[in-house]
C-alpha positions, 0 to 999 in steps of 0.5 A: 327693984319695982321701981325699976321694974315700972321705968323699965316697963315705962321705956319700952310702953314709950310711943316710938313717934313721940320723940318725932315733931308731928301735926295735923297739916300733911303739908308740913314734912314738904314744908320743912323741904322747902325750908331746907332748898331754901338756906341751903340756896340762901347759904349757896348764894353767899358764898358766891357773892363773898367770892364776887366781891373777893375777886373783885378786892384781889384786882385792885 
């Protein structure tokens, strides 16, 4: 039983931020946000290009 109690105590004292990415760079969150924006913009551009090509092929 002490093993279970030790495991429970360890789980309750686990730091909440241990699962989050931590960095000493204060702009790390902004960098992740800009990466997300770049991904969304790139994805939209690729779909627009595919739609443009499909429209051109349909006219043939």
